C-alpha positions, 0 to 999 in steps of 0.5 A, a space after each residue: 624117101 630120098 629120090 636118090 635112094 628110092 630105086 633101093 627102096 630105103 626110107 630115110 630112117 633106114 639110111 640114117 641107121 646105116 649111116 650111124 652104124 658105119 660111123 662107129 666103125 672105128 670106135 668099135 674097132 678100138 673097143 675090139 682091141 682094148 676090151 676083155 669082154 668076149 661077148 662085146 668083142 663077139 657083137 662088135 666083130 659081126 658089125 665090122 665084118 658086115 661093114 667089110 664084107 659089103 665092101 668086098 662085094 662092091 669089088 671096086 679097086 683098093 683105092 676106091 674102096 679106101 676112099 669110100 670107107 672113108 666117106 661112110 665111116 667119118 661124119 662130114 666127109 663129102 666126095 670133094 673132101 676126099 680129093 683124088 677120087 678117080 671117078 665122077 661125083 655122080 659115080 661115086 655116090 651111086 657107088 655109095 648108095 649101092 654100099 648102103 643097099 648091100 649093107 642093109 641086105 647083109 644086116 637083114 640076112 644076119 638077123 635071120 641067120 641068127 634066128 635060125 640058129 637060135 632055133 636049132 
C-alpha cells in the first residue's frame, strides 16, 4: 500500500483499478453518444455519473475540479503538466487521494444498491 494512501486504507490494486476506471472517462462518454445499445448506454452512464458525483462531493471551486478531472481522467497528467493550479502540489495530491477514496466508496455503494434492488 502506498504510504500516501494508507490513511484511506486503499491497496495498490484498488487504486490502480480506480485510475484505469477514470482513464476511460472520455471513451465512455463518446460511446454513450454513439451507441444505440440501451444496456451499454445505461452501464456507461452509471460509470460517468459515479465519477461526476465524486467531483460534486469534493465541493471545491470549478477551476480546481476541472484540473482534478484532467488529472484523473488522463494518463501522464501530473500536477506540473496542468499549469496554473491555484493550490500547492501537496494539497492538490491530497485532494486527488480524497477523490479516489470517495469514488471507491461510491462504487461500493452502487454494487450494494444494485444487489438490494435485484433482491426485490
